[in-house]
C-alpha positions, 0 to 999 in steps of 0.5 A: 499499499503506497503512503504519503511521505508526510505520514512517514516522516515528520521532523527528525525520524529514527530509521534503518538503512539496509545497503546492498552488499552488506548484511543487516540493517544499520540504524540512522535518522532522517534529519531533513526532507528537501525537494529532491533528497532526504538527509540522513545521518551516515551510519556507523559500522565498526565504529567508523562512518560508513562510506556510501558512494553516489549510486549505491542502492539502499532500502530505507525503513521507518517504523511508525506505531505498529507499521514498518514503512519501506522504500528502495532508493539510492545515494546521491551525495554527502554533506557535513553538518556539525562535523558529522557526515550526512548521507543524501538519498534520492527523495522517494515518490509517495508511491515508492513507500510500501507498508508490507502486510503479513497477508500479502503473498506474492507468487513464486516458483520455489521447487525445492520445498522440504516439509517435515510434520511433527508427530504425537511424540514431538518428533518431525518426520517423514520428509515430504518434498514439494514446492512453494507457489506463493510466499509472504513474511507471514506464511506460504502456499505449498504444493505437494503430491499428498496433503500436509495434515491440517493443524499440524506443526511443520518444519519447512526448508526451501531456497528463496534465491541464490543470493538470499540463500535458504530458509528453515522455519516452523509453520502450521497448516491452516488449510489443505485442499486437493486439486486436479489439473487438466491432464489428470494430475492430483496435487494438494495445496496447503496454506501454512503460517509461520510460527515463532519466526526469528526477526532475523529470518523475517527481515530476510523474507521481507527483503526477498518479498518486498521487491517482488511485491513492489513490482506487482503493485506497479503493474497493477496486479495487487 
């Protein structure tokens, strides 16, 4: 959902900056909003200001109450204020800001899904292979030859992409139904919700899902 910039930034605002090629999010603050740029404090990494050259792609995240707004932008320059470097970012348009929702699932084609469900003894097994056909920070839709037991806790493992790597997470099966293709092939679809997902893994999912969600919104799919 696109939002107006004034809903995200009003005066000096705490923020996080994710820089392409660097792991994790770096704390910063939006100090000023100008016509074409955002002025943010240059993040500190290993006790030194991080050198961000013009053109570097970044994701800016701003928490507001219960919502975390994000946008992808780029570095356009540096200036100094009170002896400290300020990073200048291209000012995003209103439609560039997105508030990802847990229920927004984007279509994917992940073919190496592995699922183990928990039995009455608390052990996981046997292995069932399948694929993921949609994904969000809240859950996924799995496609398998046999159904995943409804209400069962799962251990799921799949590769998001080569750069993003694989994810292994607990989930619970919310629904399960069968489908038969035009060629007579029977498969099962299982809606699954992540359970107790660590923040680090949730942030990884967000970085994977967010660009795809933005692309689909720009194309008018959502």
